[in-house]
N, C-alpha and C positions, 0 to 999 in steps of 0.2 A: 598563569591564568587557569581557572578551574574549567574542566570539561563540562559539556552540557549535562552528562549523567551526574557529575558531582554537584552541580548547581541544583538539579532537580531533587536530589536526595535530601537537601537541606531544608526543604520547605514543609510546612505543616499540611497534613492531609485533611480535606473536607470530609464530613460525614455524609454518607448516602442516605437520603430519606427512606424509611422502611418500605413505603408504598412503591418506590422505584427500584428496589434492590434486584428484582427479577430482570430488569433491563439495563440498569446503570451499574457498571462495575465498581468495585471498591476504589475509593480515592478519586473519583471522577466528579466533575461539575457539569450539569446539563446546561447547554446554551442554544440559543436560536441563531447565533452567529456561525459563520464558516471561516474560522481563522486561517490565515495564509502563512504557512511555515515551510521553509525549504532551505537548502544550502546553495549558495551561489546565485548567479543572475538567472532571470527567466529567459529561456532560450527563444530565439526567433527562427521561424522555419519558412522555407519555400516548400509548400506542401507537395508540389509536383516532384521535388527531389527527395522528400522524406521517405524512409523505408523502415520496416521492422525485420530484423534478421533472426532466424531460428537456427541454432547450431548446438554443438556439443554431442551428446549421446543420441544422435539421430542417424538414420540410414542415409538421409539426403538433406543437406542444408537448404533452407528456403529463405527467400526474401520477398516480403509482401509490400506492395505499394499501399498508400492510403486508400486509393480507389478500390483496390482488390479487397481490402478488409471491410470497407463500407458496403461492399456488395454481398457480404455474408449475412446469414440470418441474424437478426438482432433480438435481444432479450431486454426487457425492462425489469429492474429490481428496485424494491423499496426496502431500506435497511437502516439500522442504527450504526454509527461509526464512533470510534473511540481513539483519541490521540494520547500518547504517552505523556504529553505535557499537561494532561488533566482534563481536557474538555471532551465532552461527548455530545453528539447531535443525533436526535431521533428522526426517523422517517425520511431519510435522504433518498432521492429518486435518481437512478442512473439508467442509462441505456447503452448497450454495447454488445460485444460477442462473449458468450460464455467461454471461459477458458477451455472447458472440456469439449466444446464444439469445435474450437480451433484445433484441439489436439487430434480430433478425428481426421484432419487433413494432413497430419504429419506422420512420418515414419519414425516414431520414437522407439529406441531400443528398450527391451524389457528390463535391462539392468539400470535404467534411469530411474532414480528414486527421489532426486532433489532437483530444484530449479534455482538458477540465479537470474534475477530480473536486472537487466542493465538499462540504465537511463542516462540522459544527458547530465552534464556537470559531473561526469565520472562517478555517478551514484550507482550503487548496486545493493540489492537486498536478497537474502536467501529464504526460500520457502520449500517445505516438503511438497513433493508433487501431489501427494494425497490431499493436502489442504487446498489445492487449486481446483479440485474436481467437484466442488459443491455447487448447488443450484444458484447461489447468489454471488459467485466469484466471476467478475467481469473484466474484460478489457474494454474500458468505457470510453465513449465518444462524447456523451452528453451528460449534463447534470441538471436536474429540475426542469427538464423539457427543452433546454437550450444547449448548443455546443459548449463544451468545456471552455472556460476562459484560459488565457495563457498562464495565469498565476495558479490555476488549479489543474494544470497538466495537459492542456491542448497540445497536440491533437489526440493523444492516447495516454490513458493512465490505467493502472491496475486498481481494482477495488476488491479487497479481501475483508469483509466486515467483521469476521470473528477474530481477527488479530489486530493489535495496535496499528494505527494508521500509517506508521512509517513503512510498514510492509506494503502498503498500497502505493507503489512508486508512481510519481509523475513522470511525464516525458519519456515514456518507454521507447527504447530503440532496439533492444535485443532480449531474447529468451534463450538461456543456455540450460540444456538438460545435462544433469551430472549423476555419476554413480555415487559419489561421496559428497557429503555436505561440506560447505566452507562458509565462513562468516562474510557478510556484506559490510557496507560502510559503517552503519551505526552499530552493528554487531561487533565490529572490531574496536569500537570506541565506547565500551561500557554498557551497552544495552543488551537485553536478553536475546538469545538466539532464536527463540520460538515466538514469544510475545502474546500470550493469552491474556486479555484484559481482565477476565473474571478470576484469574489466579494471580493477578498483579505481577506478571512476568515482565517487569520493566527493565531490570538491570541484570548483569551477568555476575554470578558468583557471590552476591552479597545480599544482606537483608534489604527488603524493599522499604526504604525510609520515607516514601511518599514524594511525589514530584512537585515542582513549582507551578505557579499559575502564570508563567510568563506569557502564555498565549493571550492573556487579557490585554497585553500591551502591543500585540502584533496587529498588522493590517488584517482586515476581514471583510467578507461580503455579507 
């Protein structure tokens, strides 16, 4: 059976209209839908028992409850998002905690340069710490003015608009600070380690042959 990366490479790329090229990355299709793609079953939570763990290259490990996170200052961000499976959605609205605001509460060691985001269903994805410091990078609770749905990552997901959306992990349970980089789930399975949509960093070590439009056949909101 072909891997997801192998299936994606076989498909024909759409052309991006010239008038959208400043916002729509190469090989992407603009949609009003919000496709639902993930690995494994949608987790179910007792929110009173849920927690977010901070560990790795930190002076002190921390565990935050949902109530503790919700008590922190919130930020609203409107941004475009881009999935490696070819869809892009403009002007999505999120509210949550800026990653850099959470960082101020932590005792992260200066040698920490990379982060592994751990999520349920044994998912993980790696991101340079520098890429998490931007104005629009959130640990999000809400989408479009309402709490996240379970299928979109409730109670907490990451939103990193400038990278392909597999980096914006759903169902986050842990943030690991690291000295050295290491690949996450999709990065070990044929996808690019960094994932810049405007450079078509879709796959690892090979020409970018354009991904499939399988998202069209997925569930969506």
